[in-house]
C-alpha positions as YAML, in Angstrom:
chain: A
units: angstrom
residues:
- id: 1
  name: MET
  ca: [117.36, 151.66, 119.59]
- id: 2
  name: ARG
  ca: [121.12, 151.12, 119.77]
- id: 3
  name: SER
  ca: [122.69, 147.73, 119.36]
- id: 4
  name: THR
  ca: [124.32, 146.37, 122.50]
- id: 5
  name: ALA
  ca: [126.53, 143.90, 120.65]
- id: 6
  name: TRP
  ca: [130.00, 143.57, 122.13]
- id: 7
  name: SER
  ca: [132.81, 145.08, 120.12]
- id: 8
  name: GLY
  ca: [135.64, 142.65, 119.47]
- id: 9
  name: ASP
  ca: [138.10, 145.52, 119.94]
- id: 10
  name: LEU
  ca: [137.68, 145.63, 123.73]
- id: 11
  name: PRO
  ca: [138.35, 142.88, 126.27]
- id: 12
  name: LEU
  ca: [135.33, 141.44, 128.06]
- id: 13
  name: PRO
  ca: [134.91, 142.87, 131.57]
- id: 14
  name: ASP
  ca: [135.51, 140.63, 134.58]
- id: 15
  name: ILE
  ca: [132.35, 139.72, 136.49]
- id: 16
  name: CYS
  ca: [132.39, 139.14, 140.26]
- id: 17
  name: ASP
  ca: [131.20, 135.62, 141.16]
- id: 18
  name: LEU
  ca: [129.52, 137.00, 144.28]
- id: 19
  name: CYS
  ca: [127.75, 140.24, 143.37]
- id: 20
  name: ARG
  ca: [127.80, 139.80, 139.55]
- id: 21
  name: GLU
  ca: [129.06, 143.38, 139.10]
- id: 22
  name: SER
  ca: [131.53, 144.02, 136.33]
- id: 23
  name: THR
  ca: [134.96, 145.31, 137.23]
- id: 24
  name: ARG
  ca: [137.43, 147.37, 135.33]
- id: 25
  name: THR
  ca: [139.71, 145.15, 133.31]
- id: 26
  name: GLY
  ca: [142.66, 144.05, 135.41]
- id: 27
  name: THR
  ca: [141.21, 145.03, 138.80]
- id: 28
  name: ALA
  ca: [139.48, 141.76, 139.71]
- id: 29
  name: VAL
  ca: [141.03, 139.43, 142.30]
- id: 30
  name: SER
  ca: [141.09, 135.69, 141.83]
- id: 31
  name: GLY
  ca: [141.57, 132.64, 143.97]
- id: 32
  name: LEU
  ca: [140.57, 129.02, 144.38]
- id: 33
  name: ALA
  ca: [138.15, 127.17, 146.61]
- id: 34
  name: ARG
  ca: [138.14, 123.48, 147.43]
- id: 35
  name: ASP
  ca: [134.90, 122.24, 145.82]
- id: 36
  name: SER
  ca: [134.03, 118.64, 145.06]
- id: 37
  name: SER
  ca: [131.32, 119.71, 142.60]
- id: 38
  name: PHE
  ca: [133.89, 121.27, 140.25]
- id: 39
  name: ALA
  ca: [135.50, 119.34, 137.40]
- id: 40
  name: HIS
  ca: [137.75, 121.47, 135.23]
- id: 41
  name: PRO
  ca: [136.54, 121.48, 131.60]
- id: 42
  name: SER
  ca: [139.86, 120.24, 130.20]
- id: 43
  name: ASP
  ca: [142.46, 119.62, 132.94]
- id: 44
  name: PRO
  ca: [141.68, 116.81, 135.41]
- id: 45
  name: ARG
  ca: [144.61, 117.94, 137.59]
- id: 46
  name: GLN
  ca: [142.52, 121.00, 138.51]
- id: 47
  name: ASP
  ca: [139.41, 119.03, 139.49]
- id: 48
  name: GLY
  ca: [138.07, 119.92, 142.92]
- id: 49
  name: ALA
  ca: [139.64, 123.42, 142.89]
- id: 50
  name: ARG
  ca: [137.01, 125.93, 141.75]
- id: 51
  name: PRO
  ca: [138.46, 129.14, 140.28]
- id: 52
  name: LEU
  ca: [136.90, 132.27, 141.76]
- id: 53
  name: LEU
  ca: [136.83, 135.83, 140.47]
- id: 54
  name: ALA
  ca: [135.78, 138.76, 142.64]
- id: 55
  name: CYS
  ca: [135.61, 142.51, 142.43]
- id: 56
  name: THR
  ca: [137.28, 142.98, 145.83]
- id: 57
  name: GLU
  ca: [139.38, 141.00, 148.27]
- id: 58
  name: ALA
  ca: [136.40, 141.02, 150.67]
- id: 59
  name: HIS
  ca: [134.17, 139.36, 148.08]
- id: 60
  name: LEU
  ca: [136.84, 136.76, 147.35]
- id: 61
  name: VAL
  ca: [137.06, 135.96, 151.08]
- id: 62
  name: GLU
  ca: [133.25, 135.65, 151.23]
- id: 63
  name: LEU
  ca: [133.22, 133.28, 148.26]
- id: 64
  name: GLN
  ca: [135.98, 131.14, 149.78]
- id: 65
  name: ARG
  ca: [134.12, 131.11, 153.09]
- id: 66
  name: HIS
  ca: [130.96, 129.95, 151.32]
- id: 67
  name: TYR
  ca: [132.71, 127.08, 149.56]
- id: 68
  name: GLY
  ca: [134.58, 126.26, 152.77]
- id: 69
  name: THR
  ca: [131.26, 125.51, 154.48]
- id: 70
  name: ARG
  ca: [130.32, 122.90, 151.88]
- id: 71
  name: PRO
  ca: [131.39, 119.34, 152.61]
- id: 72
  name: TYR
  ca: [133.95, 117.92, 150.20]
- id: 73
  name: VAL
  ca: [132.45, 114.64, 148.96]
- id: 74
  name: ASP
  ca: [134.66, 112.37, 146.87]
- id: 75
  name: GLU
  ca: [131.64, 110.75, 145.18]
- id: 76
  name: GLU
  ca: [130.45, 114.20, 144.05]
- id: 77
  name: LEU
  ca: [133.83, 114.87, 142.43]
- id: 78
  name: TRP
  ca: [133.80, 111.45, 140.78]
- id: 79
  name: SER
  ca: [130.30, 112.19, 139.45]
- id: 80
  name: ALA
  ca: [131.56, 115.47, 137.99]
- id: 81
  name: LYS
  ca: [134.46, 113.62, 136.32]
- id: 82
  name: ILE
  ca: [131.96, 111.18, 134.79]
- id: 83
  name: ASP
  ca: [129.81, 114.06, 133.55]
- id: 84
  name: ARG
  ca: [132.83, 115.62, 131.84]
- id: 85
  name: ALA
  ca: [133.72, 112.30, 130.18]
- id: 86
  name: MET
  ca: [130.16, 111.75, 128.98]
- id: 87
  name: ARG
  ca: [130.01, 115.26, 127.47]
- id: 88
  name: ARG
  ca: [133.16, 114.40, 125.51]
- id: 89
  name: HIS
  ca: [131.75, 111.03, 124.46]
- id: 90
  name: PRO
  ca: [128.03, 111.54, 123.75]
- id: 91
  name: GLU
  ca: [127.96, 108.21, 121.94]
- id: 92
  name: GLY
  ca: [128.52, 106.56, 125.33]
- id: 93
  name: LEU
  ca: [131.35, 104.61, 126.93]
- id: 94
  name: SER
  ca: [131.70, 101.12, 128.29]
- id: 95
  name: ILE
  ca: [132.48, 100.91, 132.00]
- id: 96
  name: GLU
  ca: [136.06, 99.95, 131.13]
- id: 97
  name: ASP
  ca: [136.46, 102.96, 128.84]
- id: 98
  name: LEU
  ca: [134.77, 105.23, 131.36]
- id: 99
  name: CYS
  ca: [137.25, 104.10, 134.01]
- id: 100
  name: ARG
  ca: [140.17, 104.66, 131.65]
- id: 101
  name: VAL
  ca: [138.98, 108.13, 130.55]
- id: 102
  name: THR
  ca: [138.17, 109.36, 134.08]
- id: 103
  name: GLY
  ca: [140.97, 107.62, 135.95]
- id: 104
  name: LEU
  ca: [138.39, 106.15, 138.34]
- id: 105
  name: SER
  ca: [138.03, 102.55, 139.43]
- id: 106
  name: THR
  ca: [134.85, 100.56, 138.82]
- id: 107
  name: ALA
  ca: [134.05, 100.87, 142.54]
- id: 108
  name: GLN
  ca: [134.43, 104.68, 142.33]
- id: 109
  name: VAL
  ca: [132.17, 104.84, 139.26]
- id: 110
  name: GLU
  ca: [129.55, 102.78, 141.09]
- id: 111
  name: ALA
  ca: [129.87, 104.95, 144.21]
- id: 112
  name: ALA
  ca: [129.48, 108.10, 142.08]
- id: 113
  name: ALA
  ca: [126.33, 106.68, 140.46]
- id: 114
  name: ALA
  ca: [124.86, 105.80, 143.87]
- id: 115
  name: TRP
  ca: [125.73, 109.27, 145.21]
- id: 116
  name: ARG
  ca: [124.12, 110.93, 142.17]
- id: 117
  name: LEU
  ca: [120.93, 108.89, 142.52]
- id: 118
  name: HIS
  ca: [120.69, 109.68, 146.24]
- id: 119
  name: HIS
  ca: [121.44, 113.36, 145.64]
- id: 120
  name: LEU
  ca: [118.86, 113.67, 142.86]
- id: 121
  name: ARG
  ca: [116.21, 111.98, 144.97]
- id: 122
  name: ARG
  ca: [117.02, 114.20, 147.97]
- id: 123
  name: THR
  ca: [117.05, 117.47, 146.06]
- id: 124
  name: ASN
  ca: [114.63, 116.46, 143.30]
- id: 125
  name: SER
  ca: [116.85, 118.54, 141.03]
- id: 126
  name: PRO
  ca: [118.43, 117.11, 137.87]
- id: 127
  name: ARG
  ca: [121.05, 119.90, 137.69]
- id: 128
  name: PRO
  ca: [124.59, 118.58, 137.15]
- id: 129
  name: PRO
  ca: [127.33, 119.14, 139.72]
- id: 130
  name: GLY
  ca: [129.05, 122.41, 139.10]
- id: 131
  name: ALA
  ca: [125.81, 124.18, 138.17]
- id: 132
  name: ARG
  ca: [125.60, 125.74, 141.64]
- id: 133
  name: GLY
  ca: [126.51, 129.26, 142.50]
- id: 134
  name: PRO
  ca: [127.45, 130.87, 145.80]
- id: 135
  name: ALA
  ca: [123.83, 131.65, 146.63]
- id: 136
  name: GLU
  ca: [122.95, 127.99, 147.15]
...
């Protein structure tokens, strides 16, 4: 049986966010979609703008159409910002520090917590925002 380990000599192939097919390096198309469930891992200025990668222009359009049908909910974005902050500070944060780190007000933090509780009860799913894919 041959090893399927990836060789560090070659770049990783691009994978289409819609069909999950790999593309030849450099042939994928990319774009953005407005998505309140997306908090950028390191750059808060990019929050709410989900990067998309597709194998064809048609698949990119389909992905953007999908995300365009989702409502943009401020409280969902705030919840994603809080999740990012808590991953960076697993020891926990006071409300004051959480507000400072996320750039949110106390009222926004409270609204995000209420949204999260309602959302979890409605979906009965503890998955964090941003864990969704186009199929949902």
